[in-house]
C-alpha positions as CSV (number, residue, x, y, z in Angstrom):
1,M,9.2,6.6,7.3
2,I,7.3,10.0,6.4
3,N,8.9,13.4,6.9
4,Q,8.1,14.9,10.4
5,M,8.0,18.7,8.5
6,Y,5.2,16.7,5.2
7,C,3.4,14.9,8.6
8,K,3.5,13.7,12.0
9,N,0.3,11.5,12.4
10,V,2.1,8.8,11.0
11,S,0.7,5.1,11.7
12,V,1.4,0.7,10.2
13,I,-1.6,-0.5,9.0
14,S,-0.7,-3.8,7.7
15,K,3.0,-5.1,7.1
16,G,3.7,-8.6,5.7
17,C,6.7,-11.0,4.3
18,S,6.2,-14.1,2.9
19,E,7.7,-16.2,-0.1
20,N,6.3,-14.0,-2.7
21,L,4.9,-10.6,-1.5
22,E,6.8,-8.1,0.6
23,Y,4.3,-5.4,1.6
24,L,4.5,-2.5,3.9
25,T,0.7,-0.4,4.5
26,I,1.1,2.9,6.1
27,K,-1.8,6.0,6.6
28,C,-0.5,9.6,6.9
29,R,-2.6,12.5,7.5
30,P,-0.3,15.3,5.5
31,F,-0.8,19.3,7.4
32,Y,-2.3,20.3,3.6
33,L,-4.1,17.6,2.6
34,P,-7.3,18.0,-0.2
35,R,-11.0,17.8,2.0
36,E,-11.8,15.1,-0.9
37,F,-9.5,13.4,1.5
38,S,-9.2,12.0,5.2
39,S,-5.8,10.8,4.3
40,I,-3.0,9.1,2.4
41,T,-2.2,5.3,2.1
42,L,0.8,4.4,1.0
43,T,1.8,1.2,0.7
44,A,5.3,-0.2,-0.3
45,V,5.3,-3.1,-2.6
46,Y,8.4,-6.3,-3.1
47,I,7.4,-8.6,-5.5
48,H,9.8,-11.4,-5.7
49,P,11.5,-12.0,-10.1
50,R,10.7,-16.1,-9.2
51,A,7.4,-15.7,-7.1
52,D,4.4,-17.1,-7.7
53,V,3.3,-13.5,-9.2
54,G,-0.5,-14.6,-9.3
55,L,-0.1,-15.7,-6.2
56,A,1.4,-12.6,-5.1
57,L,-0.9,-9.9,-6.1
58,S,-3.9,-12.1,-5.2
59,E,-2.5,-11.5,-2.0
60,L,-1.7,-7.5,-2.3
61,S,-5.1,-6.9,-4.0
62,N,-6.9,-8.6,-1.2
63,V,-4.4,-6.3,1.8
64,I,-5.4,-3.4,-0.4
65,N,-9.8,-4.5,-0.6
66,N,-9.1,-4.7,3.4
67,Y,-8.0,-1.2,4.5
68,E,-9.9,1.0,1.2
69,N,-13.4,-1.1,2.5
70,K,-12.3,0.5,6.0
71,D,-12.0,4.1,5.3
72,P,-12.9,4.5,1.8
73,D,-12.3,8.8,2.0
74,T,-8.6,7.5,1.7
75,M,-6.0,8.4,-1.2
76,S,-4.5,4.7,-2.0
77,I,-0.7,4.6,-3.6
78,I,0.8,1.8,-4.2
79,L,4.4,1.7,-5.2
80,G,7.2,-1.0,-5.3
81,D,8.8,-2.7,-7.6
82,F,6.7,-5.3,-9.4
83,N,9.2,-7.9,-11.4
84,Q,7.1,-9.0,-14.3
85,S,4.0,-8.4,-13.0
86,N,0.9,-7.6,-14.9
87,L,-0.6,-5.3,-12.6
88,T,-3.8,-5.0,-14.8
89,S,-5.0,-8.2,-14.4
90,V,-5.8,-7.7,-11.0
C-alpha cells in the first residue's frame, strides 16, 4: 500500500465494509516527519451513491474519532469518494 522508499513501518488500524460505507485506515511512520507528528494516519473512504449518507458519515466520524482519541499526535488524512456527501455536517 505504501512505497517502501517512503515508509517501511506501516500497519492497518481498521477497515470496514457496510452497505453505506467502505473504509481502510492505515498508520505509517515515514522516514522524514516533522516533530509535531508521531505518525501519519491515512483513511481511504468510499460512500456509495445510493447509501444513507447520514449513517455513512456517522460511522466514519466514529471511526476517525476513535483513532484520533487514542493517538492525538498523529496527522490524519482522509481521502476518497464521498459521492454527494456534505462533510460540513459532521
